[in-house]
C-alpha positions as CSV (number, residue, x, y, z in Angstrom):
1,M,2.4,1.0,-7.4
2,L,4.5,-1.5,-5.5
3,A,6.6,1.2,-5.3
4,T,3.9,3.4,-3.6
5,Q,3.0,0.3,-1.6
6,R,6.7,-0.6,-0.1
7,Q,7.2,3.7,0.4
8,I,4.0,3.4,2.5
9,F,5.0,0.8,4.6
10,R,8.8,2.5,5.3
11,Q,7.0,5.4,6.2
12,L,4.5,3.8,8.6
13,H,7.6,2.6,10.5
14,E,8.9,5.8,11.1
15,S,6.4,7.4,13.9
16,G,3.3,5.9,16.3
17,C,2.2,2.6,16.3
18,F,0.3,0.5,13.7
19,L,-1.1,-2.8,13.3
20,I,-0.2,-5.1,10.9
21,P,-3.0,-8.1,11.1
22,N,-2.2,-11.5,9.6
23,P,-4.5,-12.9,6.6
24,W,-3.6,-16.6,5.5
25,D,-5.4,-16.8,2.1
26,V,-6.6,-14.4,-0.7
27,G,-10.2,-14.2,1.3
28,S,-8.9,-13.2,4.6
29,A,-6.8,-10.6,2.8
30,R,-9.1,-8.8,1.3
31,L,-11.6,-9.0,4.4
32,L,-9.2,-6.9,6.3
33,Q,-8.1,-4.5,3.8
34,H,-11.9,-3.9,3.5
35,M,-11.9,-3.2,7.3
36,G,-8.7,-0.5,6.7
37,F,-6.0,-2.0,8.2
38,K,-2.8,0.1,6.0
39,A,-0.7,-3.0,6.1
40,L,-0.9,-6.8,6.1
41,A,1.2,-9.8,6.6
42,T,1.2,-13.1,6.4
43,T,1.3,-16.2,8.6
44,S,3.6,-19.2,8.1
45,S,0.7,-21.6,10.3
46,G,-1.9,-19.9,9.4
47,F,-0.9,-20.4,5.6
48,A,0.0,-24.1,6.6
49,W,-3.5,-24.8,8.5
50,S,-5.0,-23.5,5.3
51,R,-3.2,-25.9,3.2
52,G,-3.8,-29.0,5.8
53,M,-0.2,-29.0,6.7
54,P,1.6,-28.3,10.1
55,D,3.4,-24.7,10.3
56,N,7.2,-24.7,9.1
57,S,6.5,-27.8,6.7
58,V,5.2,-25.7,3.6
59,T,7.8,-25.8,0.9
60,L,9.6,-22.6,-0.8
61,P,7.8,-22.7,-3.9
62,M,4.2,-23.2,-2.1
63,V,5.1,-19.8,-0.2
64,L,6.7,-18.0,-3.1
65,D,3.2,-18.3,-4.8
66,H,1.4,-17.5,-1.7
67,L,3.5,-13.9,-1.4
68,R,2.5,-13.6,-4.9
69,D,-1.3,-14.4,-4.4
70,I,-1.6,-12.3,-1.3
71,S,0.5,-9.4,-3.0
72,A,-1.9,-9.2,-6.1
73,A,-4.9,-9.5,-4.1
74,V,-4.6,-6.1,-1.9
75,N,-3.4,-2.8,-2.7
76,V,-2.0,-2.2,1.0
77,P,1.6,-3.5,1.3
78,V,2.4,-6.9,2.8
79,N,4.9,-7.9,4.8
80,A,6.2,-11.8,4.5
81,D,6.7,-14.1,7.0
82,F,9.4,-15.8,5.4
83,E,10.4,-18.2,8.1
84,G,14.1,-19.1,8.3
85,A,14.2,-18.2,4.8
86,F,14.0,-21.6,3.5
87,A,17.7,-22.2,4.2
88,I,20.4,-22.7,6.6
89,D,24.0,-21.6,4.8
90,P,23.8,-17.7,4.1
91,A,24.4,-18.1,0.6
92,G,20.8,-20.5,0.7
93,V,19.0,-16.8,2.5
94,F,20.6,-14.8,-0.3
95,T,18.8,-16.9,-3.3
96,N,15.8,-17.4,-1.3
97,V,15.6,-13.9,0.0
98,A,16.2,-12.4,-3.7
99,A,13.5,-14.9,-5.1
100,A,11.0,-13.3,-2.2
101,T,11.8,-9.9,-3.5
102,G,10.2,-10.5,-6.6
103,T,6.9,-11.2,-5.5
104,G,5.2,-8.0,-5.0
105,I,6.2,-7.8,-1.4
106,S,6.5,-4.8,0.4
107,G,8.7,-6.2,3.4
108,I,10.3,-9.5,4.6
109,S,10.9,-11.1,8.6
110,I,13.6,-13.6,8.5
111,E,14.1,-15.8,12.0
112,D,16.6,-17.4,13.6
113,S,14.9,-20.7,14.7
114,T,16.2,-24.2,13.7
115,G,13.3,-26.2,14.2
116,Q,15.0,-28.4,16.5
117,A,14.5,-29.1,20.1
118,E,17.8,-29.3,21.1
119,H,19.5,-26.5,19.6
120,P,16.5,-24.1,18.9
121,L,18.5,-21.2,17.7
122,F,21.3,-20.8,15.2
123,D,24.5,-20.2,16.9
124,F,24.7,-16.3,17.4
125,A,27.6,-15.8,14.6
126,L,25.8,-17.9,12.0
127,S,22.5,-15.6,12.4
128,V,24.3,-12.5,11.9
129,E,26.1,-13.6,8.7
130,R,22.7,-15.2,7.5
131,M,20.8,-11.5,8.7
132,R,24.0,-9.6,6.5
133,A,23.1,-12.5,3.5
134,A,18.9,-11.4,3.8
135,R,20.4,-7.4,3.7
136,N,22.7,-8.1,0.7
137,A,19.7,-10.0,-1.4
138,V,17.4,-7.1,-0.6
139,D,19.7,-4.5,-1.6
140,K,20.7,-5.9,-4.7
141,N,17.2,-7.2,-5.7
142,A,14.6,-4.5,-4.3
143,P,16.1,-2.2,-2.0
144,D,12.8,-0.4,-1.2
145,V,11.6,-3.7,0.1
146,L,12.1,-3.3,4.6
147,L,14.0,-5.9,6.2
148,T,12.4,-7.7,9.9
149,G,15.1,-9.4,11.7
150,R,13.7,-11.9,14.3
151,S,14.7,-13.9,17.1
152,E,12.5,-16.8,18.5
153,G,14.2,-17.6,21.9
154,F,10.9,-16.5,23.6
155,I,8.7,-19.2,21.3
156,A,11.5,-21.6,21.5
157,N,12.2,-22.6,24.8
158,R,15.0,-20.1,25.4
159,P,13.3,-16.9,26.8
160,D,16.6,-14.8,27.8
161,L,15.7,-11.3,27.2
162,S,19.7,-10.3,27.1
163,E,20.4,-12.6,24.9
164,T,17.5,-11.9,22.8
165,V,18.2,-8.3,22.6
166,R,21.9,-9.1,22.2
167,R,20.8,-11.0,18.9
168,L,18.6,-8.1,18.0
169,V,21.2,-5.6,18.0
170,A,23.2,-8.0,16.3
171,Y,20.3,-8.2,13.4
172,A,20.0,-4.5,13.8
173,E,23.9,-3.9,12.4
174,A,23.8,-6.6,10.2
175,G,21.2,-4.1,8.4
176,A,17.7,-5.3,9.4
177,D,15.5,-2.6,9.4
178,C,12.5,-3.4,12.0
179,L,13.5,-6.0,15.2
180,Y,11.3,-8.5,16.3
181,A,10.9,-11.2,19.1
182,P,7.8,-12.9,19.2
183,G,6.2,-14.2,22.4
184,I,7.4,-11.3,25.0
185,K,5.1,-10.8,26.8
186,S,5.8,-8.5,29.9
187,L,5.4,-5.0,29.2
188,D,8.8,-4.1,31.1
189,D,10.4,-6.7,29.1
190,I,9.0,-5.2,25.9
191,A,10.4,-1.9,27.0
192,T,13.2,-2.6,27.5
193,V,13.8,-4.1,23.7
194,V,12.5,-0.9,22.5
195,R,14.9,1.0,24.7
196,E,17.7,-1.1,23.7
197,L,16.9,-1.1,20.1
198,S,16.1,2.8,19.9
199,P,15.4,4.2,17.1
200,K,15.1,1.1,15.0
201,P,11.4,-0.2,14.8
202,I,10.0,-3.0,17.0
203,N,7.1,-5.3,16.1
204,V,5.6,-7.1,19.0
205,L,3.1,-10.2,18.9
206,V,0.2,-10.0,20.2
207,N,-1.5,-13.5,20.0
208,S,-4.0,-13.3,23.3
209,N,-5.3,-11.0,25.6
210,F,-2.3,-9.9,27.4
211,T,-2.1,-6.4,26.9
212,T,-3.5,-3.5,24.5
213,V,-2.9,-1.2,21.1
214,S,-2.6,2.0,23.8
215,A,-0.1,0.4,26.4
216,L,1.9,-0.9,23.8
217,T,2.0,2.3,22.2
218,D,2.5,3.7,25.3
219,I,6.0,2.2,25.5
220,G,7.5,3.0,22.3
221,V,6.3,0.1,20.2
222,R,6.0,0.8,16.4
223,R,4.4,-2.1,14.9
224,I,1.6,-4.8,16.1
225,S,1.0,-8.1,14.5
226,V,-0.7,-10.9,15.4
227,G,0.5,-14.2,14.1
228,G,-1.6,-17.6,13.4
229,A,-3.9,-16.2,16.3
230,L,-6.8,-14.6,13.5
231,A,-6.3,-17.9,11.6
232,R,-6.9,-20.2,15.1
233,T,-10.1,-17.9,15.9
234,A,-11.8,-18.6,13.0
235,Y,-10.8,-22.1,12.7
236,S,-11.6,-23.0,16.5
237,A,-14.8,-20.9,15.8
238,F,-15.5,-23.4,12.4
239,A,-14.4,-26.4,14.2
240,S,-17.0,-25.6,17.3
241,A,-19.9,-25.1,14.9
242,A,-19.1,-28.0,13.3
243,Q,-18.8,-30.5,16.4
244,E,-22.3,-28.8,17.4
245,I,-23.6,-30.4,14.3
246,A,-22.1,-33.7,14.8
247,D,-22.5,-34.0,18.5
248,L,-25.9,-32.5,18.5
249,G,-28.0,-32.3,15.7
250,T,-28.2,-28.7,16.8
251,F,-27.2,-25.6,14.8
252,D,-27.4,-23.0,17.3
253,K,-23.5,-21.7,16.8
254,L,-25.0,-20.6,13.1
255,A,-27.3,-18.1,14.6
256,G,-26.6,-14.6,13.5
257,K,-23.6,-15.0,11.8
258,T,-22.7,-12.9,9.0
259,R,-25.1,-13.7,5.7
260,T,-23.2,-15.0,2.8
261,T,-24.6,-12.3,0.7
262,D,-22.4,-9.8,2.4
263,F,-19.3,-11.6,1.8
264,D,-20.5,-11.7,-1.7
265,S,-20.5,-7.8,-2.2
266,L,-17.3,-7.7,-0.5
267,F,-15.9,-9.9,-2.9
268,G,-17.7,-8.9,-5.7
């Protein structure tokens, strides 16, 4: 079953454009599968919020357990948002990626952000070595897992398209199967990334209404994810309804919602 899911995931990257939405727990994963999505991806922010924590603060054991839970809950391929592999040095990246490949995932994403405002991206050479270590870990433990290389400049206050492309090209040469630069919202810039990395598949993050599936398909994007946007939407609706109850003592925002029995039937 897992081998088939991984084969399907690779085939999805070969042509056309597909959606890979981001659940944050087992329930949201099963709901998205029920809607007919062909693959799912975890979200570091959504998972962290579900645990009452800020993004980039969960631990490696927590994430590994989360990947096992999501992968076991659905029968479609799951890509792991593995942040920065929970290590700085390439040896640590190798060890942690190897552990992640044993959780039932079909793909894994490794990013180059440090989390430090003054120096938000790992140095270029170190970033490439980290990607090469991730590639080696996949090859030695689960060679059918698809590796995505992420460059975070556009969401880490370093929105430099030339540098982003340079890093993505290097990650592709180091063994990344798919490339991803979250935060780019200009269709011209996205088209440049697609062109410069061709024929490697490109993932685009859409976390607002700046584009459409058809527009991204037309410029050659292969994969579209939404990051923590679905989790943010869910939590925002929850907070808005709860705030109405607290402030006004009314329940208008609870009207017209899906009945609990509908969810019971779905999850049953």
